[in-house]
Each structure stands twice: as structure tokens, then as C-alpha cells.
C-alpha positions as CSV (number, residue, x, y, z in Angstrom):
1,X,32.6,154.0,-63.3
2,X,35.0,156.7,-64.4
3,X,38.2,157.7,-62.7
4,X,36.9,161.0,-61.6
5,X,33.9,159.2,-59.7
6,X,36.3,156.6,-58.2
7,X,38.3,159.6,-56.9
8,X,35.2,161.6,-55.7
9,X,33.9,158.2,-53.8
10,X,37.4,157.5,-52.3
11,X,37.6,161.1,-50.9
12,X,34.1,160.9,-49.6
13,X,34.9,157.5,-47.9
14,X,37.9,159.2,-46.0
15,X,35.9,162.0,-45.0
16,X,33.1,159.7,-43.7
17,X,35.9,157.6,-41.8
18,X,37.1,160.7,-40.3
19,X,33.6,161.7,-38.9
20,X,33.4,158.3,-37.4
21,X,36.8,158.3,-35.8
22,X,35.9,161.7,-34.3
23,X,32.5,160.4,-33.1
24,X,34.0,157.0,-31.8
25,X,37.2,157.9,-30.2
26,X,39.7,155.0,-29.9
27,X,37.9,152.9,-32.7
28,X,39.7,151.7,-35.6
29,X,38.0,152.9,-38.6
30,X,39.7,152.7,-42.2
31,X,38.4,152.0,-45.6
32,X,37.5,148.6,-46.5
33,X,39.5,146.2,-49.0
34,X,37.1,147.1,-51.8
35,X,39.1,150.3,-52.1
36,X,41.9,148.4,-53.9
37,X,40.4,145.1,-54.6
38,X,37.2,143.6,-55.6
39,X,35.5,142.2,-52.5
40,X,32.2,142.4,-50.5
41,X,33.8,144.5,-47.6
42,X,31.8,147.3,-46.6
43,X,33.0,150.7,-47.7
44,X,34.6,151.3,-44.1
45,X,35.7,148.8,-41.5
46,X,34.7,149.8,-38.2
47,X,33.3,148.3,-34.9
48,X,29.6,147.4,-35.0
49,X,28.6,149.2,-38.1
50,X,28.9,148.6,-41.8
51,X,28.6,151.8,-43.9
52,X,28.1,152.0,-47.4
53,X,29.4,155.5,-48.8
54,X,27.7,157.2,-51.9
55,X,27.8,160.3,-53.5
56,X,26.2,161.6,-56.6
57,X,23.5,163.7,-58.1
58,X,20.8,161.4,-56.6
59,X,22.4,158.8,-54.6
60,X,20.0,155.8,-54.3
61,X,19.6,155.3,-50.7
62,X,17.6,151.8,-51.0
63,X,20.2,150.5,-53.4
64,X,22.9,151.5,-51.2
65,X,21.0,150.0,-48.2
66,X,20.8,146.7,-50.1
67,X,24.5,146.6,-50.7
68,X,25.2,147.7,-47.0
69,X,22.9,144.9,-45.8
70,X,24.6,142.2,-48.2
71,X,28.2,143.2,-47.0
72,X,27.4,143.7,-43.3
73,X,27.7,140.2,-42.0
74,X,27.0,140.7,-38.2
75,X,27.4,144.4,-38.2
76,X,24.5,147.0,-38.5
77,X,24.0,148.2,-42.0
78,X,24.2,152.0,-42.6
79,X,24.3,154.4,-45.8
80,X,26.4,157.6,-45.6
81,X,25.2,159.8,-48.5
82,X,26.0,163.4,-50.1
83,X,24.3,165.0,-52.9
84,X,26.9,166.3,-55.5
85,X,27.7,170.1,-54.8
86,X,27.2,170.2,-51.3
87,X,30.9,170.2,-50.4
88,X,32.2,169.2,-46.9
89,X,29.4,170.1,-44.8
90,X,28.1,167.3,-42.6
91,X,24.9,169.2,-41.7
92,X,23.5,168.5,-45.2
93,X,25.0,164.9,-45.6
94,X,22.9,161.7,-44.6
95,X,23.4,158.8,-42.3
96,X,20.6,156.3,-43.0
97,X,19.9,153.3,-40.9
98,X,17.0,150.8,-41.1
99,X,14.1,151.6,-38.9
100,X,14.7,148.7,-36.8
101,X,18.4,149.3,-36.2
102,X,17.6,153.2,-35.5
103,X,15.1,152.3,-33.0
104,X,17.4,149.9,-31.2
105,X,20.0,152.6,-31.0
106,X,17.4,155.2,-29.7
107,X,16.4,152.7,-27.1
108,X,20.0,152.0,-25.9
109,X,20.7,155.7,-26.1
110,X,17.6,156.5,-24.0
111,X,18.5,153.7,-21.6
112,X,22.1,154.9,-21.3
113,X,21.3,158.5,-20.5
114,X,18.2,158.3,-18.2
115,X,14.9,159.3,-19.0
116,X,14.7,162.2,-16.4
117,X,17.8,164.0,-18.0
118,X,15.9,164.5,-21.2
119,X,12.3,165.0,-20.5
120,X,11.0,168.3,-20.5
């Protein structure tokens, strides 16, 4: 991996950490120790989730998810990805969960906010 690829990845990890801090006020979210040493830490350290961040022309979501699962421990694996050339626009970036995990979160969200509020 070239130095420019490492810088691009590090910049994306910092941006993803910022998104999670904004979405989870008060949570400690920071880059994992793999940023400065070889380790099996997730790219971001945070409560409940174990994100793997990928940026590139064609980020391999399945390979990234395998890596996230390997590094997750007891946290939920998630992949945060961006295709090259899309710039800092979260609307085109992806956050990918395994189906079982996404359905668990959806169930928890549904139960927390009440069915009546959202049924049309």
C-alpha cells in the first residue's frame, strides 16, 4: 500500500469517526491502534460497533465485512465505504451491516419509537 493510499484511508477514518461522534453524542469514538501499529483492532474504536473503513475505486464490501467480523470481538461489525472521487458527501457513502444485525437494529428502533408514530 502506497503512502498516498494510507493517507487517504486515514483521512476517511477520521471523517467516519466524526460522523459517528455526531450521531452518538457523548460516545468516545477514535481511530483504532492499527492506525499506528499492526493489530487486529477495528479501524474505529467505539461503543457497540466495530467499523472497518474502506475507500477506493471499487471497495470490496464482502472482504471488508470479513475483516470487520474478524476484528469485532463482542461488538457488531460494520463497513463504512466510499468510492474514489465522491468527495466528502455522506449521502453517497455506504454503511453496511450484515442482514441479521441490520434487522436487530431495525427491531430495536421500531420498539423504541413506537409503531403508532410511524404507521401511515
